RODREN-56635 format. One record per residue (C-alpha): residue number from 1; residue in one letter; chain; y, z, x. Coordinates in steps of 0.001 Angstrom, whole numbers. Layout:
N
     k   r   c        yy        zz        xx
   NUM   A   A         Y         Z         X
...
END
This chain:
154
     k   r   c        yy        zz        xx
     1   X   A         0         0         0
     2   X   A      3455      -926      1243
     3   X   A      4708      2560       434
     4   X   A      2517      4118      3136
     5   X   A      3916      1919      5910
     6   X   A      6834      4310      6337
     7   X   A      5720      7327      8372
     8   X   A      7713      9761      6198
     9   X   A      6050      8435      3043
    10   X   A      2596      8419      4646
    11   X   A      2981     12100      5516
    12   X   A      4643     13080      2226
    13   X   A      1763     11400       399
    14   X   A      -698     13549      2357
    15   X   A     -2055     10719      4539
    16   X   A     -2678      8724      1356
    17   X   A     -4397     11484      -633
    18   X   A     -1459     11621     -3035
    19   X   A     -2386      8140     -4240
    20   X   A     -5531      9379     -6004
    21   X   A     -5141      8271     -9628
    22   X   A     -6356     11599    -11054
    23   X   A     -5160     14994     -9802
    24   X   A     -3250     13889     -6682
    25   X   A     -2125     17483     -6081
    26   X   A     -5732     18585     -5910
    27   X   A     -6528     15716     -3545
    28   X   A     -3587     16709     -1358
    29   X   A     -4737     20305     -1295
    30   X   A     -8193     19131      -208
    31   X   A     -6548     17619      2890
    32   X   A     -5340     21096      3832
    33   X   A     -8786     22740      3700
    34   X   A    -10159     21180      6904
    35   X   A     -6749     21662      8509
    36   X   A     -6917     25405      7784
    37   X   A    -10441     25485      9174
    38   X   A     -9361     23681     12363
    39   X   A     -6490     26152     12818
    40   X   A     -8654     29203     12010
    41   X   A     -8617     30630     15541
    42   X   A     -4830     30755     15824
    43   X   A     -3281     34203     15827
    44   X   A     -1436     34986     12598
    45   X   A      2091     34710     14102
    46   X   A      1274     31282     15558
    47   X   A      -346     30126     12295
    48   X   A      2702     31286     10324
    49   X   A      5130     29669     12796
    50   X   A      3264     26374     12544
    51   X   A      3235     26627      8757
    52   X   A      6998     27337      8790
    53   X   A      7580     24221     10896
    54   X   A      5465     22188      8466
    55   X   A      7550     23608      5600
    56   X   A     10836     22654      7277
    57   X   A      9546     19179      8105
    58   X   A      8305     18948      4512
    59   X   A     11774     19591      3100
    60   X   A     12955     16447      4859
    61   X   A      9779     14383      4243
    62   X   A      9599     15172       540
    63   X   A     13336     14806         0
    64   X   A     13434     11470      1794
    65   X   A     10413     10112       -48
    66   X   A     11703     11307     -3434
    67   X   A     15073      9675     -2744
    68   X   A     13449      6409     -1638
    69   X   A     11268      6354     -4764
    70   X   A     14107      7448     -7045
    71   X   A     11823     10101     -8576
    72   X   A     12255     13837     -7995
    73   X   A      8893     15379     -7083
    74   X   A      6796     12268     -7616
    75   X   A      3190     13321     -8335
    76   X   A      1995     11495     -5211
    77   X   A      4113     13684     -2920
    78   X   A      1574     16286     -1783
    79   X   A      2893     17565      1554
    80   X   A      4056     20593      -413
    81   X   A       476     21273     -1567
    82   X   A      -747     21103      2020
    83   X   A      1792     23676      3176
    84   X   A      1314     25854        82
    85   X   A     -2414     26027       719
    86   X   A     -1876     27009      4362
    87   X   A       355     29850      3139
    88   X   A     -2385     30879       700
    89   X   A     -5034     31344      3394
    90   X   A     -2822     32742      6153
    91   X   A     -3796     36409      5749
    92   X   A     -7524     36071      5075
    93   X   A    -10403     34784      7206
    94   X   A    -10130     31009      7302
    95   X   A    -13774     30349      6603
    96   X   A    -16202     29515      3814
    97   X   A    -15715     31466       644
    98   X   A    -12145     32485      1504
    99   X   A    -11093     28845      1898
   100   X   A    -12698     27934     -1430
   101   X   A    -11186     30952     -3209
   102   X   A     -7803     30088     -1697
   103   X   A     -8144     26519     -2937
   104   X   A     -8915     27628     -6497
   105   X   A     -6183     30273     -6599
   106   X   A     -3546     28005     -5075
   107   X   A     -4310     25198     -7524
   108   X   A     -4223     27697    -10404
   109   X   A      -781     29060     -9488
   110   X   A       572     25637     -8503
   111   X   A      -402     24157    -11874
   112   X   A       386     27234    -13986
   113   X   A      3710     28010    -12263
   114   X   A      4222     31538    -13617
   115   X   A      7733     32964    -13704
   116   X   A      9802     32848    -11471
   117   X   A      8098     29803     -9943
   118   X   A      8629     27742    -13109
   119   X   A     12324     28615    -13272
   120   X   A     12921     27726     -9630
   121   X   A     10895     24530    -10023
   122   X   A     13280     23392    -12774
   123   X   A     16504     24479    -11076
   124   X   A     16108     23779     -7347
   125   X   A     16214     20076     -6558
   126   X   A     15726     17901     -3509
   127   X   A     13196     18341      -754
   128   X   A     13711     22104      -715
   129   X   A     12940     22313     -4432
   130   X   A      9807     20209     -4018
   131   X   A      8572     22532     -1260
   132   X   A      9745     25839     -2764
   133   X   A      7501     26041     -5839
   134   X   A      4393     25406     -3727
   135   X   A      5493     27960     -1145
   136   X   A      5828     30540     -3919
   137   X   A      2506     29537     -5515
   138   X   A       947     29937     -2072
   139   X   A      2468     33392     -1634
   140   X   A      1224     34557     -5046
   141   X   A     -2259     33177     -4350
   142   X   A     -2165     34810      -889
   143   X   A     -1300     38165     -2436
   144   X   A     -4268     37912     -4807
   145   X   A     -6592     36928     -1936
   146   X   A     -5245     39736       221
   147   X   A     -5904     42294     -2520
   148   X   A     -9459     40990     -2991
   149   X   A     -9986     41150       751
   150   X   A     -8871     44795       856
   151   X   A    -11080     45723     -2097
   152   X   A    -14224     43938      -949
   153   X   A    -14038     44231      2837
   154   X   A    -13078     47896      3083
END
């Protein structure tokens, strides 16, 4: 597709995963699962720093792609899902069941968008707005995972 010839669009579309005709956000999140596994041995501060850099880059990537397409938060833009998932699994072991649970919880909160995520999603525009709701969904999912980890691993 011509759209993916631009590096910013290719990345914003999650290396093409955002072009899946059904559930592109889920497909984009799936891209993040092996990435989290690959990065599993990084110390938490390094993992979080890398995720922060990906968030900052994502603000530009998503904003640029949305502007070029003329559509705010086009469903094919999934860089935000990738970063949101990495936030979700940051504080738990990045292996097996935790990665799957993180996937399910992140998708749940990203789709559901409980308050205040839904309010911010409607009000904050541009690349920052595209990234912000997934960051918050990732933080909520991370909190749930963290609580489960404390209950079941203590």
